[in-house]
Each structure stands twice: as C-alpha cells, then as structure tokens.
C-alpha angles and dihedrals in degrees: 000000000000119000111214111213091205093056092045090051091048089049091051092048091047089049092049092047090047090048091051092046092048090044093056096035104036116006094049094053093040091050090048090047090049092047091049090048091049091050091048092050091046091051091047091051091047091049091046089052093047088048090051092051091045089049090051091049092048089048091051090048091048092049090048091050091046090051090049090049090051091051092047091047090051089049091051092047091048092047092048090048092051093047090048090051090047092049090047091053089047092052092047091048091048090047091051092047090049091048091050092049090047091049092049092046091049090050091049091048091049090050091048093047089047091052092048092048092051091048088048092049092046091053094047094041089051091049092048092047091051092046091048092047090047092051091045095051089032092227129130116221124215119231094265094051090043093053092046091051092048093049091052092048091049092049089052091047092046091049091050093052092054094050 
C-alpha cells in the first residue's frame, strides 16, 4: 500500500473545501437557526417565569382581597346583628311602655266608670228612697223639698262610704 502524497493532499484540500462550503452553506445557517431557536426558547422561558411571578402576585392580591372581603362581611354581619338586637330591645321597651300606659289608662277608666256608677246609683237610690218615702207618708214633695231631701241622703251615703 502505497500512500500517494498527491492523493492525500488532494483529499485534505477536498475536505477543506468541502468543510468551507458546508460551513458557509450549512453550518452557518444551522448555527443561526439554533441560536434563534435558543433565543426563542429562552424568551419563552423568561416570559413563562414572568407570567408565573405575575400569577403568584395576582393570586396573593386575590387572597388579600378575599380576606378583606371576609373581614368586611363579618363586620357587616356584626353590625347588622347589633342593630337587630338594638331594634329588638327598642321594640320590647316600647311594648312594655305601651302595656304600662294601657294598664294605667284602663285603671283610670275603671276608676272613672266606678265613680260614674256610684254617682248614678246614689242619684237613683236617692230618688227611689224619696219616692218610697213619699209613698209611705203619702206626701208629694215639691222640687225644693225634693232636692233638699236628696242632698241629705247623698251626704249620708257619702259619709257611710268613707267610714
């Protein structure tokens, strides 16, 4: 096996020419494509990380707002409960006051009706007593005598009530 220097040199030159041609025609575009692809992937990863950070921030904001809403809702419920309790106390107080007024008014009405009934009975008892006395003594009284007799009878009746 003889190694021909000329053939080896031609093979080296052909390999170098092929390398240079491939470098300009294939390696350079492939390298540029790979660099672009690497940049695109890096940008996508950076964007994904930014989106992830932004999503975490949005989630934290949402949870904070949710917590604030819960606190506010609790406050509203507590306020409404206190107002309801206050209104209930007011209604109970008003009802008791109304019941007391009604009781007092009823007692006053009963007392007034009692006084009216007693006055009515005194008048009628006096008239009946005078009529009975007139029939008994068979004497008709004039208005003056009648009034005087009734007044005396009422005074006696009034005096006997107080004793």
